[in-house]
Residue frames as qw, qx, qy, qz and C-alpha x, y, z in Angstrom:
[[0.620, -0.469, -0.527, -0.344, 28.11, -17.03, -42.53],
 [0.641, -0.352, -0.483, 0.482, 30.10, -17.23, -39.31],
 [0.209, 0.044, -0.097, 0.972, 30.73, -13.48, -39.54],
 [0.375, -0.412, -0.381, -0.738, 27.05, -12.87, -40.09],
 [0.677, -0.495, -0.545, -0.005, 26.19, -14.93, -37.01],
 [0.503, -0.170, -0.334, 0.779, 28.78, -12.97, -35.02],
 [0.038, -0.203, -0.091, -0.974, 27.18, -9.67, -36.08],
 [0.551, -0.469, -0.470, -0.505, 23.69, -10.90, -35.16],
 [0.689, -0.395, -0.520, 0.313, 24.95, -12.11, -31.82],
 [0.343, -0.038, -0.213, 0.914, 26.70, -8.77, -31.17],
 [0.255, -0.357, -0.256, -0.861, 23.50, -6.89, -32.03],
 [0.668, -0.478, -0.543, -0.175, 21.55, -9.11, -29.65],
 [0.599, -0.291, -0.410, 0.624, 24.03, -8.43, -26.88],
 [0.139, 0.117, -0.003, 0.983, 24.00, -4.72, -27.64],
 [0.430, -0.465, -0.422, -0.649, 20.19, -4.64, -27.60],
 [0.690, -0.485, -0.529, 0.094, 20.14, -6.38, -24.28],
 [0.475, -0.136, -0.283, 0.822, 22.63, -3.97, -22.88],
 [0.092, -0.283, -0.159, -0.941, 20.57, -1.02, -24.04],
 [0.573, -0.513, -0.494, -0.406, 17.43, -2.52, -22.47],
 [0.677, -0.417, -0.454, 0.401, 19.15, -3.00, -19.14],
 [0.362, -0.009, -0.113, 0.925, 20.82, 0.39, -19.26],
 [0.192, -0.391, -0.279, -0.856, 17.57, 2.17, -20.00],
 [0.577, -0.564, -0.586, -0.076, 15.81, 0.61, -17.00],
 [0.239, -0.789, 0.207, -0.527, 15.56, 2.85, -13.98],
 [0.693, -0.128, -0.609, 0.364, 17.69, 1.69, -11.06],
 [0.369, -0.832, -0.014, -0.414, 17.42, 3.02, -7.49],
 [0.180, 0.479, -0.701, 0.497, 19.81, 3.20, -4.58],
 [0.008, 0.111, 0.844, -0.524, 17.04, 2.34, -2.10],
 [0.329, -0.546, -0.570, -0.518, 13.33, 2.24, -1.43],
 [0.018, -0.022, -0.575, 0.818, 11.83, 4.25, 1.44],
 [0.309, -0.442, -0.741, -0.400, 8.25, 3.36, 2.27],
 [0.186, -0.018, 0.444, -0.876, 5.61, 5.14, 4.34],
 [0.528, -0.180, -0.525, -0.643, 2.03, 4.06, 5.08],
 [0.676, -0.306, 0.322, -0.588, -0.28, 1.80, 7.04],
 [0.718, -0.163, 0.663, -0.134, -1.10, -1.89, 7.21],
 [0.810, 0.578, 0.060, -0.076, -0.94, -2.18, 3.43],
 [0.501, 0.737, -0.369, 0.263, 2.78, -1.55, 3.76],
 [0.446, -0.715, 0.479, -0.245, 4.01, -2.27, 7.32],
 [0.788, 0.255, -0.560, 0.036, 6.66, -5.00, 7.31],
 [0.701, -0.189, -0.591, 0.352, 7.05, -5.19, 11.08],
 [0.100, 0.445, -0.291, 0.841, 7.16, -1.81, 12.79],
 [0.624, -0.506, -0.037, -0.595, 4.13, -2.45, 14.98],
 [0.948, -0.286, -0.135, -0.044, 5.70, -5.62, 16.35],
 [0.480, 0.587, -0.475, 0.446, 9.35, -4.55, 16.78],
 [0.132, -0.427, 0.607, -0.657, 8.96, -4.17, 20.56],
 [0.127, 0.137, 0.945, -0.270, 6.77, -7.23, 20.85],
 [0.165, -0.399, -0.670, -0.604, 3.27, -7.73, 19.35],
 [0.362, -0.232, 0.239, -0.870, 0.47, -5.73, 20.97],
 [0.286, 0.096, 0.889, -0.344, -1.89, -7.86, 23.02],
 [0.532, 0.499, 0.559, -0.393, -4.76, -9.25, 21.04],
 [0.323, 0.638, -0.405, -0.570, -3.23, -8.51, 17.63],
 [0.898, 0.136, 0.392, -0.144, -4.31, -11.50, 15.53],
 [0.668, 0.707, -0.230, -0.036, -1.88, -10.90, 12.64],
 [0.037, -0.669, 0.731, -0.128, 0.98, -12.21, 14.73],
 [0.674, -0.092, 0.695, -0.231, -0.69, -15.63, 14.68],
 [0.115, 0.001, 0.878, 0.464, -0.84, -18.31, 12.03],
 [0.807, 0.257, 0.401, 0.349, -1.99, -18.41, 9.25],
 [0.184, 0.966, -0.114, -0.141, -0.61, -14.92, 8.57],
 [0.037, -0.774, 0.597, 0.208, 2.65, -15.18, 6.56],
 [0.811, -0.075, 0.580, -0.033, 2.16, -18.84, 5.70],
 [0.785, 0.605, 0.127, -0.039, 2.54, -18.51, 1.92],
 [0.531, 0.736, -0.302, 0.291, 6.00, -17.07, 1.65],
 [0.073, -0.678, 0.565, -0.465, 7.61, -16.69, 5.11],
 [0.627, -0.076, -0.773, 0.056, 6.20, -19.79, 6.67],
 [0.356, -0.433, -0.612, 0.558, 5.38, -17.78, 9.81],
 [0.014, -0.931, -0.363, -0.045, 3.72, -14.58, 10.85],
 [0.573, 0.104, -0.039, 0.812, 5.92, -11.50, 10.28],
 [0.027, -0.593, -0.346, 0.727, 3.52, -8.73, 11.29],
 [0.100, 0.083, -0.521, -0.844, 2.53, -8.30, 7.65],
 [0.562, 0.269, 0.464, -0.629, -1.17, -8.10, 7.08],
 [0.698, 0.403, -0.387, -0.448, -1.32, -10.82, 4.44],
 [0.987, -0.096, 0.129, 0.000, -0.50, -14.49, 3.82],
 [0.803, 0.090, 0.135, 0.574, 2.92, -13.42, 2.43],
 [0.388, -0.094, 0.096, 0.912, 4.57, -10.46, 0.78],
 [0.146, 0.800, 0.360, -0.458, 3.16, -7.00, 0.28],
 [0.534, 0.828, 0.114, 0.129, 3.39, -4.58, -2.69],
 [0.055, -0.917, 0.395, -0.019, 6.54, -2.93, -1.29],
 [0.689, -0.333, 0.627, 0.148, 8.20, -6.34, -0.99],
 [0.746, 0.416, 0.465, 0.232, 7.60, -7.06, -4.62],
 [0.276, 0.956, -0.072, 0.071, 8.79, -3.62, -5.63],
 [0.376, -0.750, 0.538, 0.078, 12.06, -4.30, -3.82],
 [0.754, -0.049, 0.633, 0.167, 12.44, -7.69, -5.36],
 [0.642, 0.678, 0.319, 0.161, 11.81, -6.44, -8.90],
 [0.153, 0.966, -0.189, 0.089, 14.18, -3.55, -8.50],
 [0.756, 0.302, -0.448, 0.369, 16.92, -5.81, -7.07],
 [0.082, -0.570, 0.456, -0.679, 16.90, -4.53, -3.52],
 [0.211, -0.087, -0.917, 0.326, 16.47, -6.46, -0.22],
 [0.339, -0.677, -0.622, -0.198, 13.08, -6.61, 1.47],
 [0.005, -0.679, 0.154, -0.718, 12.63, -3.50, 3.50],
 [0.423, -0.191, -0.726, 0.508, 13.38, -3.60, 7.20],
 [0.263, -0.865, -0.411, -0.118, 11.07, -1.85, 9.57],
 [0.216, 0.740, -0.211, 0.601, 12.56, 1.54, 10.56],
 [0.561, -0.701, 0.230, -0.375, 12.13, 0.79, 14.28],
 [0.973, -0.046, -0.128, 0.185, 14.43, -2.30, 14.06],
 [0.329, -0.888, 0.300, 0.114, 17.45, -1.31, 16.10],
 [0.490, -0.508, 0.623, 0.338, 20.89, -1.73, 14.68],
 [0.728, 0.450, 0.502, 0.126, 19.72, -2.40, 11.12],
 [0.284, -0.238, 0.403, 0.837, 21.46, -1.15, 8.02],
 [0.411, 0.701, 0.488, -0.320, 19.00, 1.05, 6.11],
 [0.090, -0.494, 0.426, 0.753, 21.24, 2.16, 3.23],
 [0.001, -0.081, -0.838, -0.539, 19.23, -0.02, 0.77],
 [0.393, -0.437, -0.481, -0.650, 15.90, 1.01, 2.19],
 [0.009, 0.072, 0.733, -0.676, 13.71, 1.47, 5.23],
 [0.277, -0.501, -0.672, -0.470, 10.03, 1.08, 5.89],
 [0.058, -0.115, 0.417, -0.900, 8.40, 3.65, 8.13],
 [0.574, -0.279, -0.427, -0.641, 4.88, 2.32, 7.55],
 [0.036, -0.062, 0.855, -0.513, 3.00, 1.10, 10.60],
 [0.205, -0.451, -0.839, -0.223, -0.33, -0.64, 11.04],
 [0.196, -0.743, -0.574, 0.282, -3.07, 1.73, 11.99],
 [0.306, -0.227, 0.080, 0.921, -1.35, 4.80, 10.61],
 [0.270, 0.839, 0.460, -0.108, -3.47, 7.77, 9.52],
 [0.421, 0.583, 0.111, 0.686, -2.68, 10.82, 7.42],
 [0.200, -0.779, -0.007, -0.594, -3.92, 13.20, 10.08],
 [0.177, 0.259, -0.719, 0.620, -2.69, 13.74, 13.67],
 [0.208, -0.356, -0.867, 0.279, -4.71, 12.68, 16.70],
 [0.077, 0.360, 0.309, -0.877, -6.10, 16.19, 17.25],
 [0.337, 0.061, -0.510, -0.789, -7.96, 16.01, 13.95],
 [0.451, -0.260, -0.828, -0.209, -9.91, 12.97, 15.12],
 [0.213, -0.363, -0.654, 0.629, -10.49, 14.39, 18.55],
 [0.184, 0.213, 0.008, -0.959, -12.08, 17.46, 16.97],
 [0.507, -0.042, -0.605, -0.613, -14.51, 15.07, 15.19],
 [0.700, -0.319, 0.327, -0.549, -15.32, 13.29, 18.42],
 [0.977, 0.132, -0.128, -0.110, -13.73, 10.05, 17.27],
 [0.051, 0.758, -0.629, 0.164, -10.36, 10.11, 18.95],
 [0.639, -0.284, 0.681, -0.218, -11.03, 6.61, 20.32],
 [0.873, 0.413, 0.199, -0.168, -11.30, 5.19, 16.82],
 [0.592, 0.702, -0.370, 0.144, -7.62, 5.53, 15.94],
 [0.888, -0.260, -0.181, 0.333, -4.49, 3.85, 17.26],
 [0.023, -0.979, 0.204, 0.013, -2.33, 6.95, 16.66],
 [0.826, -0.250, 0.362, 0.352, 0.54, 4.74, 15.54],
 [0.417, -0.300, 0.432, 0.741, 2.66, 7.12, 13.57],
 [0.467, 0.803, 0.304, -0.212, 0.64, 9.45, 11.33],
 [0.709, 0.616, 0.089, 0.332, 2.26, 10.65, 8.12],
 [0.087, 0.901, -0.269, 0.330, 4.22, 13.55, 9.57],
 [0.657, -0.599, 0.451, -0.078, 5.60, 11.35, 12.37],
 [0.916, 0.146, 0.298, 0.224, 6.74, 8.73, 9.86],
 [0.501, 0.773, -0.072, 0.382, 8.66, 11.44, 8.00],
 [0.298, -0.829, 0.395, -0.261, 10.30, 12.44, 11.27],
 [0.883, -0.250, 0.392, 0.064, 11.35, 8.76, 11.78],
 [0.803, 0.484, 0.124, 0.327, 12.93, 8.89, 8.35],
 [0.149, 0.899, -0.227, 0.345, 14.79, 12.10, 9.09],
 [0.605, -0.667, 0.422, -0.108, 16.24, 10.44, 12.24],
 [0.908, 0.010, 0.366, 0.202, 17.62, 7.67, 10.03],
 [0.551, 0.832, -0.024, 0.068, 19.10, 9.93, 7.36],
 [0.145, -0.836, 0.529, 0.007, 22.54, 10.42, 8.96],
 [0.614, -0.271, 0.739, 0.054, 23.14, 6.67, 9.04],
 [0.752, 0.486, 0.445, 0.010, 21.82, 6.26, 5.50],
 [0.596, 0.667, 0.169, 0.415, 23.62, 9.00, 3.59],
 [0.572, -0.134, -0.172, 0.791, 25.59, 11.24, 5.97],
 [0.096, -0.286, -0.084, 0.950, 25.64, 14.98, 5.29],
 [0.428, 0.618, 0.351, -0.558, 22.82, 17.05, 3.94],
 [0.339, 0.639, -0.439, -0.532, 24.51, 17.42, 0.58],
 [0.026, 0.209, -0.965, -0.159, 25.34, 13.71, 0.30],
 [0.344, 0.349, 0.800, -0.346, 21.74, 12.90, 1.21],
 [0.457, 0.630, 0.011, -0.628, 20.39, 15.16, -1.56],
 [0.319, 0.479, -0.720, -0.387, 22.40, 13.09, -4.07],
 [0.020, -0.066, 0.994, -0.081, 21.65, 9.67, -2.59],
 [0.349, 0.423, 0.684, -0.481, 17.96, 10.24, -1.95],
 [0.419, 0.570, -0.170, -0.686, 17.58, 11.80, -5.39],
 [0.478, 0.305, -0.743, -0.355, 18.19, 8.36, -6.89],
 [0.078, 0.074, 0.934, -0.341, 16.05, 6.45, -4.40],
 [0.329, -0.387, -0.644, -0.572, 12.37, 5.47, -4.71],
 [0.173, -0.004, 0.577, -0.798, 9.90, 6.86, -2.17],
 [0.309, -0.389, -0.784, -0.373, 6.46, 5.23, -1.73],
 [0.150, -0.102, 0.388, -0.904, 4.17, 7.57, 0.22],
 [0.652, 0.034, 0.257, -0.713, 1.22, 5.41, 1.20],
 [0.146, -0.634, -0.443, -0.616, -1.42, 4.59, 0.70],
 [0.050, -0.139, -0.528, 0.836, -2.60, 7.15, 3.22],
 [0.408, -0.077, -0.160, -0.896, -6.20, 7.98, 3.85],
 [0.573, -0.201, -0.750, -0.264, -7.81, 4.60, 4.32],
 [0.417, -0.330, -0.708, 0.465, -7.61, 4.68, 8.17],
 [0.048, 0.071, 0.140, -0.986, -8.73, 8.37, 8.22],
 [0.551, -0.098, -0.375, -0.739, -11.98, 7.29, 6.57],
 [0.570, -0.200, -0.795, 0.051, -12.23, 4.03, 8.54],
 [0.196, -0.165, -0.597, 0.760, -12.15, 6.05, 11.78],
 [0.307, 0.055, 0.004, -0.950, -14.94, 8.25, 10.59],
 [0.621, -0.089, -0.600, -0.497, -17.14, 5.46, 9.23],
 [0.577, -0.200, -0.762, 0.216, -16.63, 3.26, 12.31],
 [0.129, -0.161, -0.469, 0.859, -17.21, 6.34, 14.47],
 [0.217, 0.604, 0.681, -0.353, -20.72, 6.83, 13.00],
 [0.149, 0.559, -0.223, -0.784, -20.03, 9.23, 10.13],
 [0.788, 0.499, 0.340, -0.120, -21.72, 8.53, 6.80],
 [0.677, 0.132, 0.362, 0.627, -19.55, 8.26, 3.66],
 [0.212, 0.801, 0.295, 0.476, -21.07, 11.53, 2.52],
 [0.394, -0.918, 0.032, 0.005, -20.08, 13.26, 5.76],
 [0.756, -0.357, 0.296, 0.462, -16.58, 11.78, 5.56],
 [0.574, 0.557, 0.296, 0.523, -16.16, 13.44, 2.11],
 [0.107, -0.978, -0.087, -0.156, -16.16, 16.74, 3.91],
 [0.546, -0.731, 0.339, 0.229, -12.66, 15.93, 5.30],
 [0.871, 0.279, 0.254, 0.315, -11.20, 14.64, 2.00],
 [0.398, 0.844, -0.070, 0.352, -9.63, 17.95, 0.92],
 [0.391, -0.818, 0.380, -0.185, -7.87, 18.32, 4.29],
 [0.877, -0.216, 0.413, 0.115, -6.57, 14.76, 4.12],
 [0.767, 0.512, 0.191, 0.335, -5.36, 15.14, 0.52],
 [0.120, 0.922, -0.215, 0.298, -3.68, 18.52, 1.27],
 [0.606, -0.672, 0.422, -0.056, -1.81, 16.80, 4.14],
 [0.889, 0.092, 0.371, 0.252, -0.61, 14.05, 1.84],
 [0.510, 0.791, 0.053, 0.335, 0.58, 16.78, -0.55],
 [0.216, -0.897, 0.329, -0.202, 2.54, 18.46, 2.24],
 [0.845, -0.322, 0.413, 0.111, 4.18, 15.07, 2.88],
 [0.770, 0.474, 0.214, 0.371, 5.40, 15.06, -0.75],
 [0.112, 0.941, -0.122, 0.296, 6.68, 18.59, -0.23],
 [0.564, -0.733, 0.378, -0.044, 8.65, 17.44, 2.79],
 [0.880, -0.064, 0.395, 0.257, 10.23, 14.49, 1.08],
 [0.597, 0.692, 0.120, 0.387, 11.28, 16.58, -1.94],
 [0.117, -0.943, 0.216, -0.224, 12.82, 19.11, 0.35],
 [0.727, -0.526, 0.436, 0.060, 14.96, 16.32, 1.73],
 [0.097, -0.516, 0.719, 0.455, 16.14, 15.34, -1.68],
 [0.576, 0.264, 0.774, -0.022, 13.52, 12.91, -3.09],
 [0.212, 0.366, -0.442, -0.791, 12.99, 12.99, -6.85],
 [0.421, -0.047, -0.805, -0.416, 11.02, 9.81, -7.38],
 [0.288, -0.006, 0.643, -0.709, 7.84, 9.64, -5.34],
 [0.290, -0.270, -0.829, -0.396, 4.95, 7.21, -5.75],
 [0.297, -0.032, 0.421, -0.857, 1.69, 8.38, -4.26],
 [0.122, -0.222, -0.938, -0.234, -0.97, 5.66, -4.12],
 [0.474, -0.311, -0.120, -0.815, -4.70, 6.30, -3.86],
 [0.491, -0.142, 0.700, -0.499, -7.07, 4.46, -1.54],
 [0.030, -0.001, 0.969, 0.245, -8.82, 1.20, -2.34],
 [0.508, -0.253, -0.432, -0.701, -12.41, 0.24, -3.27],
 [0.087, -0.145, 0.832, -0.529, -13.36, -0.57, 0.30],
 [0.686, 0.115, 0.158, -0.701, -17.00, -1.04, -0.72],
 [0.823, 0.245, -0.453, -0.239, -15.85, -4.33, -2.15],
 [0.187, 0.386, -0.811, 0.398, -14.09, -5.52, 0.99],
 [0.524, -0.304, -0.793, -0.067, -15.67, -8.25, 3.08],
 [0.241, -0.290, -0.591, 0.713, -15.47, -6.27, 6.30],
 [0.239, 0.156, 0.012, -0.958, -17.57, -3.41, 4.86],
 [0.493, -0.079, -0.634, -0.590, -19.87, -5.77, 2.99],
 [0.483, -0.302, -0.806, 0.163, -20.58, -7.60, 6.24],
 [0.191, -0.328, -0.498, 0.780, -20.85, -4.71, 8.65],
 [0.233, 0.392, 0.038, -0.889, -22.92, -2.49, 6.31],
 [0.006, 0.156, 0.879, 0.450, -24.85, -4.94, 4.27],
 [0.416, 0.213, 0.239, -0.851, -28.39, -3.93, 3.42],
 [0.508, 0.335, 0.792, -0.043, -31.49, -5.47, 1.89],
 [0.392, 0.817, 0.090, -0.414, -31.66, -2.72, -0.73],
 [0.810, 0.214, 0.369, 0.402, -30.25, -3.96, -4.00],
 [0.333, 0.895, 0.099, 0.280, -29.81, -0.40, -5.09],
 [0.421, -0.856, 0.289, 0.082, -27.01, 0.06, -2.52],
 [0.685, -0.274, 0.576, 0.353, -24.81, -2.32, -4.52],
 [0.335, 0.589, -0.448, -0.583, -23.25, -2.06, -7.95],
 [0.860, 0.259, -0.273, -0.345, -23.43, -4.83, -10.54],
 [0.565, 0.369, -0.700, 0.232, -20.40, -6.57, -8.99],
 [0.703, -0.488, -0.514, 0.063, -21.79, -6.67, -5.46],
 [0.437, 0.012, -0.334, 0.835, -19.87, -3.74, -4.00],
 [0.131, -0.794, -0.490, 0.335, -21.39, -1.02, -1.79],
 [0.432, 0.650, 0.237, 0.578, -21.49, 2.06, -3.97],
 [0.244, -0.957, -0.054, -0.150, -21.54, 4.69, -1.16],
 [0.670, -0.617, 0.271, 0.311, -18.20, 3.56, 0.18],
 [0.682, 0.183, 0.405, 0.581, -16.62, 3.24, -3.22],
 [0.190, 0.871, 0.240, 0.385, -17.86, 6.72, -4.08],
 [0.439, -0.880, 0.145, 0.108, -15.94, 8.06, -1.03],
 [0.737, -0.265, 0.408, 0.469, -12.81, 6.32, -2.32],
 [0.532, 0.491, 0.415, 0.552, -13.14, 7.69, -5.85],
 [0.039, -0.973, -0.127, -0.188, -13.76, 11.17, -4.60],
 [0.561, -0.728, 0.270, 0.287, -10.61, 11.07, -2.49],
 [0.702, -0.034, 0.482, 0.523, -8.64, 9.67, -5.40],
 [0.394, 0.751, 0.332, 0.412, -9.84, 12.34, -7.80],
 [0.222, -0.971, 0.073, -0.043, -8.63, 15.02, -5.38],
 [0.690, -0.502, 0.400, 0.335, -5.36, 13.19, -4.95],
 [0.682, 0.341, 0.428, 0.485, -4.73, 12.90, -8.66],
 [0.175, 0.922, 0.146, 0.314, -5.28, 16.64, -9.00],
 [0.476, -0.841, 0.238, 0.099, -2.86, 17.21, -6.11],
 [0.778, -0.159, 0.439, 0.420, -0.23, 15.00, -7.78],
 [0.515, 0.643, 0.336, 0.456, -0.61, 16.95, -11.00],
 [0.127, -0.981, 0.020, -0.148, -0.16, 20.20, -9.12],
 [0.643, -0.650, 0.346, 0.211, 2.94, 18.88, -7.44],
 [0.765, 0.178, 0.409, 0.463, 4.42, 17.65, -10.66],
 [0.308, 0.838, 0.180, 0.412, 4.03, 21.13, -12.09],
 [0.368, -0.914, 0.154, -0.070, 5.54, 22.65, -8.93],
 [0.516, -0.583, 0.590, 0.214, 8.58, 20.29, -9.10],
 [0.736, 0.598, -0.194, -0.250, 9.52, 19.73, -12.73],
 [0.237, 0.597, -0.761, 0.088, 12.80, 18.16, -11.75],
 [0.383, -0.153, 0.846, -0.337, 11.00, 15.38, -9.83],
 [0.426, -0.067, -0.754, -0.496, 8.90, 12.49, -10.97],
 [0.391, -0.024, 0.605, -0.693, 5.68, 12.20, -8.91],
 [0.289, -0.015, -0.868, -0.404, 3.72, 9.10, -9.75],
 [0.646, -0.123, 0.249, -0.711, 0.05, 8.43, -8.95],
 [0.079, 0.086, -0.991, -0.061, -0.43, 4.71, -8.21],
 [0.597, -0.112, -0.168, -0.777, -4.03, 3.68, -8.93],
 [0.148, -0.075, 0.926, -0.338, -4.73, 1.10, -6.24],
 [0.551, 0.292, 0.428, -0.654, -8.47, 1.52, -6.77],
 [0.675, 0.461, -0.256, -0.516, -8.80, 0.78, -10.48],
 [0.342, 0.358, -0.868, -0.046, -6.51, -2.27, -10.39],
 [0.161, 0.030, 0.886, -0.434, -8.25, -3.86, -7.39],
 [0.573, 0.361, 0.269, -0.684, -11.69, -2.96, -8.79],
 [0.582, 0.425, -0.556, -0.414, -10.74, -4.71, -12.04],
 [0.139, 0.177, -0.962, 0.155, -9.87, -7.76, -9.99],
 [0.394, 0.222, 0.660, -0.600, -13.33, -7.68, -8.51],
 [0.607, 0.473, -0.055, -0.636, -14.92, -7.27, -11.87],
 [0.810, 0.421, -0.378, -0.157, -12.92, -9.92, -13.67],
 [0.625, -0.591, 0.503, -0.090, -11.35, -12.23, -11.04],
 [0.929, 0.140, 0.310, 0.145, -10.65, -15.09, -13.48],
 [0.528, 0.801, -0.147, 0.243, -8.38, -12.78, -15.49],
 [0.049, -0.765, 0.543, -0.343, -6.09, -12.69, -12.49],
 [0.476, 0.128, -0.860, 0.132, -6.39, -16.35, -11.49],
 [0.237, -0.088, 0.615, -0.747, -8.86, -15.67, -8.68],
 [0.252, -0.331, -0.867, -0.275, -11.91, -17.86, -8.05],
 [0.279, -0.763, -0.549, 0.193, -13.28, -15.63, -5.27],
 [0.287, 0.495, 0.042, 0.819, -13.36, -11.82, -5.13],
 [0.362, -0.623, 0.020, -0.693, -15.70, -10.67, -2.33],
 [0.889, -0.416, -0.161, -0.103, -15.01, -13.50, 0.12],
 [0.194, -0.792, 0.560, -0.146, -12.21, -13.49, 2.65],
 [0.679, 0.268, -0.682, 0.047, -9.78, -16.45, 2.30],
 [0.392, -0.029, -0.746, 0.537, -9.09, -16.37, 6.04],
 [0.356, -0.267, 0.138, -0.885, -12.09, -15.76, 8.28],
 [0.082, 0.188, 0.939, -0.276, -15.20, -17.35, 9.69],
 [0.420, 0.408, 0.347, -0.733, -18.95, -17.44, 9.08],
 [0.419, 0.256, 0.803, 0.337, -18.97, -18.77, 5.58],
 [0.308, 0.817, 0.393, -0.288, -21.60, -17.22, 3.36],
 [0.562, 0.788, 0.105, 0.228, -20.78, -14.69, 0.64],
 [0.107, 0.902, -0.273, 0.315, -18.10, -12.88, 2.62],
 [0.856, -0.105, -0.395, 0.316, -16.67, -15.29, 5.27],
 [0.237, 0.418, -0.334, 0.811, -16.06, -12.43, 7.68],
 [0.551, -0.713, -0.425, -0.082, -16.87, -12.05, 11.40],
 [0.014, 0.796, -0.330, 0.508, -15.50, -9.40, 13.68],
 [0.698, -0.550, 0.356, -0.290, -15.62, -11.83, 16.58],
 [0.875, -0.108, 0.435, 0.185, -13.62, -14.48, 14.66],
 [0.370, 0.863, -0.282, -0.198, -11.18, -12.60, 12.50],
 [0.825, 0.400, -0.360, 0.172, -8.24, -14.28, 10.82],
 [0.341, 0.414, -0.633, 0.558, -5.82, -15.56, 13.45],
 [0.461, -0.296, 0.446, -0.708, -8.51, -15.88, 16.09],
 [0.275, 0.041, 0.944, -0.176, -10.16, -19.03, 17.39],
 [0.523, 0.534, 0.584, -0.317, -12.84, -20.20, 15.00],
 [0.423, 0.785, -0.217, -0.397, -11.26, -18.67, 11.92],
 [0.788, -0.042, 0.541, 0.291, -9.62, -20.69, 9.18],
 [0.098, 0.597, -0.436, -0.666, -7.75, -20.07, 5.96],
 [0.850, 0.435, -0.001, -0.298, -8.77, -21.34, 2.56],
 [0.890, -0.126, 0.342, 0.274, -6.59, -24.10, 1.07],
 [0.606, 0.267, 0.308, 0.683, -5.25, -21.97, -1.78],
 [0.113, -0.749, -0.213, 0.617, -4.84, -18.28, -0.93],
 [0.173, -0.263, 0.483, 0.817, -3.47, -17.52, -4.39],
 [0.021, 0.415, 0.780, 0.467, -6.96, -18.10, -5.77],
 [0.185, -0.806, -0.531, 0.183, -8.42, -15.36, -3.56],
 [0.215, 0.719, 0.035, 0.660, -8.33, -11.57, -3.81],
 [0.395, -0.738, 0.202, -0.508, -9.07, -10.88, -0.16],
 [0.396, 0.254, -0.805, 0.362, -6.93, -12.38, 2.55],
 [0.189, -0.240, -0.778, 0.549, -8.62, -11.50, 5.84],
 [0.005, 0.777, 0.629, 0.018, -11.53, -9.33, 4.71],
 [0.150, -0.934, -0.049, 0.320, -9.57, -6.17, 5.18],
 [0.127, -0.696, 0.563, 0.427, -6.26, -6.78, 3.40],
 [0.780, 0.478, -0.250, -0.318, -5.33, -8.61, 0.21],
 [0.959, -0.115, 0.206, 0.155, -3.48, -11.82, -0.61],
 [0.432, -0.505, 0.486, 0.567, 0.13, -12.05, -1.62],
 [0.477, 0.331, 0.685, 0.440, -1.08, -13.02, -5.12],
 [0.144, 0.909, 0.385, 0.071, -3.03, -9.80, -5.40],
 [0.294, -0.872, 0.161, 0.357, -0.17, -7.68, -4.12],
 [0.552, -0.186, 0.587, 0.562, 2.20, -9.20, -6.65],
 [0.359, 0.588, 0.584, 0.430, -0.10, -8.27, -9.56],
 [0.065, -0.974, -0.205, 0.075, -0.52, -4.76, -8.14],
 [0.448, -0.656, 0.345, 0.499, 3.25, -4.29, -7.89],
 [0.501, 0.132, 0.632, 0.576, 3.63, -5.35, -11.49],
 [0.193, 0.814, 0.498, 0.226, 0.96, -2.81, -12.46],
 [0.206, -0.947, 0.033, 0.246, 2.90, -0.03, -10.74],
 [0.547, -0.450, 0.476, 0.520, 6.30, -1.00, -12.15],
 [0.215, -0.103, 0.705, 0.668, 5.46, -1.52, -15.80],
 [0.124, 0.481, 0.846, 0.191, 1.74, -1.40, -16.29],
 [0.051, -0.582, -0.392, -0.710, -1.24, 0.87, -16.64],
 [0.522, -0.723, -0.449, -0.061, -1.85, 1.38, -12.95],
 [0.472, -0.620, -0.065, 0.623, 0.83, 3.92, -12.11],
 [0.418, 0.812, 0.281, 0.295, 1.05, 7.24, -13.90],
 [0.649, 0.470, -0.556, -0.220, 3.79, 7.20, -15.09],
 [0.965, -0.137, -0.217, 0.049, 4.93, 3.64, -14.47],
 [0.570, -0.752, 0.262, 0.202, 7.85, 3.40, -12.03],
 [0.613, -0.275, 0.555, 0.490, 10.16, 1.79, -14.62],
 [0.566, 0.715, 0.377, 0.160, 8.94, 3.56, -17.71]]
């Protein structure tokens, strides 16, 4: 009997060892993107004047203070690092930091396209021009010698690191919409935006990347900022969940092109693993079935002003005078009407790591 128990215990230990051994491990995470991912780059040299996200209640849930993250706490990339067993990513602009375990090039306001693209559309004043995609890759290249040394050593080290390229595209469309373009007109630029994201993947793979996550854009037609600024009296403009269909159609069009691009890139680079992260479907499911995720509100900003269905006012955004945060951010999907809560980002990260919202899943 004792021998039998020993064998059972040995098998259990062996099974556990196999499970751990089979799990993908990474040397580091390198992140690129915009306010969905920035962990402090915009604020490294001091917060820009008038930037509300450097004020309470940003960061209150986890950090206890504002950290230049656009949420009440951690972001998707923070949860990815925690789950993989790596430290939270330092912003790449942080001087003197050790980036061997990861670096975050993402910066609030980032676009896919360079400033000339927006100037050609007559909307150059609608972007911040804070590190578009190609510039962020240049920032990463400047860090590479301190991360991995020689070109050959970097090929090996980066080949076992995780790269998260985005999301990119959201601010490219925001600039157009806020600049007076219709969602239908903005679709005309989607192929150019997606092609540029694809070139970003090409660049990373040429540097040695083999594991690249490429997220799509979100269902912005369900976001309080859009629902407030573009609300109409026509019920036909909304879907059954209260989202503006024209804006969500723009997102789904972009994402369909991006998925095709990812498939092409995977065929082009059979030795790499290029993963499409489905931001849209996961967040839209949270809108459709908020209670399944522990949310009591889905279209209303936790932190904002104005009350009503959306609790969003441009003149009293989260962090500004007159705005307030709800008592339990974990029960809300939307944090400030533009970005999501830590609770939502945690669920999204889980969906990318092991679930049905990353194709293939990062840890599969």
